[in-house]
C-alpha positions in Angstrom: 48.3 213.8 49.9 48.2 210.5 48.3 44.6 210.9 46.7 46.3 213.6 44.4 45.6 212.8 40.8 48.6 212.7 38.8 48.6 212.2 35.0 51.7 210.4 33.2 52.0 214.1 31.4 52.3 215.9 34.4 54.9 213.4 35.6 56.5 213.4 32.2 56.7 217.2 31.9 58.3 217.2 35.8 60.9 214.7 34.4 61.8 216.6 31.3 62.2 219.7 33.3 64.7 218.6 35.9 66.1 215.1 34.5 64.9 213.5 37.5 63.6 209.8 37.7 60.1 208.8 37.1 59.5 207.8 40.6 60.7 210.9 42.1 59.2 213.1 39.8 56.0 211.1 40.9 56.8 211.5 44.5 57.6 215.3 44.4 54.5 215.5 42.6 52.2 214.1 45.5 54.2 215.6 48.2 53.5 219.2 46.2 49.9 218.4 46.0 50.5 218.7 42.1 51.6 221.9 42.0 54.8 221.7 39.4 57.0 224.5 40.9 56.6 223.2 44.6 57.7 219.8 42.8 60.1 221.1 41.4 61.5 222.7 44.8 61.0 219.3 46.6 63.2 217.8 44.3 65.9 220.7 44.5 65.9 220.4 48.4 66.0 216.4 48.3 69.4 217.9 46.3 70.4 219.9 49.4 70.1 216.8 51.7 72.2 214.4 49.3 75.1 217.1 48.9 75.4 217.2 52.7 75.3 213.7 52.9 78.0 213.2 50.2 79.9 216.5 51.1 82.9 214.3 52.0 82.8 211.7 49.2 85.3 212.1 46.6 84.1 213.1 43.4 87.1 212.7 41.0 85.1 211.8 37.9 83.3 214.3 35.5 83.6 216.0 32.2 86.0 219.1 31.6 85.3 221.0 28.5 87.2 224.2 26.9 85.7 226.6 24.9 86.8 229.8 23.2 84.6 232.8 21.7 84.4 232.9 17.5 87.2 235.7 17.4 89.7 233.7 19.5 90.3 236.3 21.9 88.6 235.1 24.9 88.8 230.9 26.4 87.6 229.2 29.1 87.9 225.9 30.8 85.7 224.4 33.5 85.2 220.7 35.4 82.4 219.5 36.3 83.1 216.7 38.7 81.1 213.8 39.8 81.7 210.5 41.8 81.4 207.8 38.7 82.8 207.2 35.2 79.2 205.7 34.3 77.4 209.3 35.4 80.5 211.1 33.6 80.0 209.4 30.5 76.0 210.2 30.4 74.7 212.3 27.7 72.8 214.6 29.7 75.8 215.0 32.4 77.9 215.7 29.4 75.2 218.4 27.4 75.1 220.1 31.0 78.8 220.6 31.1 78.6 221.8 27.8 75.8 224.4 28.4 77.9 225.5 31.6 80.8 226.2 29.6 78.7 227.9 26.7 77.3 230.0 29.8 81.0 230.8 31.2 82.3 232.2 28.0 79.2 234.2 26.9 79.2 235.9 30.4 83.2 236.0 31.4 82.7 236.0 34.7 85.8 237.0 37.2 85.5 233.9 39.4 83.9 230.2 39.9 81.3 232.3 42.7 80.9 234.9 39.6 79.7 231.9 37.3 77.7 229.8 39.9 76.0 233.3 40.5 74.7 233.4 37.1 71.3 232.1 36.2 71.1 228.9 34.3 67.5 227.5 33.2 65.5 230.0 35.6 67.7 229.8 38.7 71.5 230.4 39.9 73.5 227.6 38.5 74.8 226.8 42.1 71.0 225.5 42.6 70.6 224.0 39.5 73.9 221.9 40.7 72.2 221.1 44.2 69.3 219.9 42.2 71.6 217.5 39.9 72.8 215.7 43.1 69.2 214.9 44.0 68.7 213.8 40.3 71.7 211.8 40.0 72.3 210.7 43.7 76.0 211.7 43.5 78.0 214.2 44.6 78.3 216.8 41.9 80.2 220.2 41.9 81.9 222.6 39.3 85.6 221.8 40.6 87.2 224.1 38.5 86.8 227.3 36.3 89.7 229.1 34.6 89.5 231.9 32.0 92.3 233.3 29.5 92.2 236.5 27.5 94.9 237.4 24.7 95.1 238.1 21.4 95.2 234.6 20.5 93.4 232.0 22.4 93.8 228.1 21.2 91.6 225.4 23.3 92.3 221.7 23.3 90.3 218.9 24.9 92.4 215.8 25.9 91.2 212.0 26.4 87.1 212.1 26.0 87.0 215.2 28.2 88.9 214.4 30.9 91.2 217.5 30.3 91.2 220.6 28.6 94.0 223.5 27.8 94.0 226.8 27.1 96.6 228.5 25.6 97.3 232.4 25.4 99.5 233.3 22.2 100.9 236.9 22.2 99.9 237.5 18.5 96.8 236.6 16.4 96.8 234.7 12.8 95.2 232.0 11.5 99.1 230.2 10.8 99.4 230.4 14.5 96.4 227.8 15.3 97.8 224.4 14.5 101.0 225.7 16.3 98.9 226.6 19.5 97.1 223.5 19.1 100.7 221.7 19.4 101.6 223.5 22.5 98.3 222.8 24.4 98.6 219.6 23.3 102.6 219.6 24.8 100.9 221.1 28.2 98.1 217.9 28.2 101.3 215.8 27.7 103.7 216.9 29.5 101.7 218.7 32.3 104.1 221.7 33.1 104.0 223.8 36.3 104.8 226.9 34.8 105.3 228.9 31.8 108.6 229.8 32.7 111.6 230.1 35.2 110.3 233.5 36.5 106.7 231.9 37.2 108.2 229.7 39.6 107.0 230.5 42.9 109.6 230.7 45.1 108.3 228.2 47.8 108.9 225.6 45.0 112.5 226.8 44.2 113.5 226.8 47.5 112.3 223.3 47.8 113.8 221.9 44.9 117.1 223.3 46.1 116.8 221.8 49.5 115.7 218.4 47.8 118.8 218.7 45.4 121.0 219.2 48.5 120.1 216.2 50.5 120.4 214.0 47.7 123.9 215.2 47.2 124.6 214.8 51.0 123.1 211.2 50.9 125.1 210.1 47.6 128.6 211.7 49.7 129.1 214.7 47.5 132.0 217.0 48.7 130.4 219.9 50.8 132.1 222.2 48.2 130.0 221.2 45.6 126.9 220.5 47.4 125.8 224.6 46.3 126.5 223.8 42.9 124.8 220.4 42.1 121.6 221.9 43.9 121.7 224.5 41.8 122.5 222.2 38.7 119.5 220.0 39.9 117.7 223.1 40.1 117.9 224.2 36.5 116.8 220.7 35.0 113.8 220.9 37.0 113.1 224.3 35.3 113.8 222.7 31.7 111.7 219.7 32.8 108.9 221.7 34.4 108.6 225.4 32.4 106.8 225.3 29.4 108.6 227.5 27.2 111.8 225.9 28.5 110.7 221.9 27.6 111.7 220.4 24.9 109.0 219.7 22.3 107.3 216.7 22.2 107.1 216.8 18.5 110.6 217.3 17.7 112.8 217.1 21.3 116.0 219.0 19.6 114.1 222.3 20.3 112.5 223.9 23.0 108.8 224.9 23.4 109.9 228.4 23.0 112.3 227.6 20.0 109.7 226.1 18.3 107.0 229.5 18.4 110.2 231.4 17.2 110.8 229.3 14.3 107.2 230.0 13.6 107.1 234.0 13.9 110.1 235.3 15.6 107.9 237.4 18.0 105.9 234.3 18.7 105.3 233.5 22.4 102.9 231.9 25.0 102.0 234.8 27.7 99.9 232.2 29.7 98.0 228.5 29.6 95.5 226.8 31.4 95.4 223.3 32.2 92.0 221.5 34.2 92.1 217.9 34.6 90.3 215.1 36.1 91.4 213.7 39.7 
């Protein structure tokens, strides 16, 4: 098929449609005997082959985007991962992540698989991502998808798209936008593991109690005090690692819960999502 005649316009059209390099586009068109749709399939198959080869590679870089709808009742946060910071900072990669975020927000699927099944530029999103592996030459994956629905959802994107936070509030008001963002920034900075004590899984509570007892024993504390010391350490863990009980970073004399109640006595966070690179 080396005698297939291709114009520069044909190659450019395929490049514009797929983002693949000029030589890759030319080779794909030659292999497809000039058929545009078959050339796209050739590039996609190349992506599938690369995907298999790179499946065990680490994809710790990428872009995180958080989005909320116009009335701020729904929010999504996604992470599109890649292998290198160079790719993560590429404008096309960032724009693709933003487009996927728009797709997620507009359709609001329940799961990541549901998002991957949605149509994106004429194909399933999962196929588009596979295609991009061939275009970019790195492992690319939709690593995270989270959604929140509440009377009011506030977003925050941290550190140049390296982390995204959604905070769900139980009440809605324009007056709550900035306080909500303050709490979202708190999540990004302090990385709470749960909303409150009741949200901590029992296995984590058991682990923290066990660690507390082991520390107390190593320090030679009296047997009768071990349980009380471990419980004290557990309570400290709750204060440091649950959002509403954490000291508020902008005023550590009050908790996050206290800060919200200072804005409105009934205001609280009902849920949060924190997605970050790594």
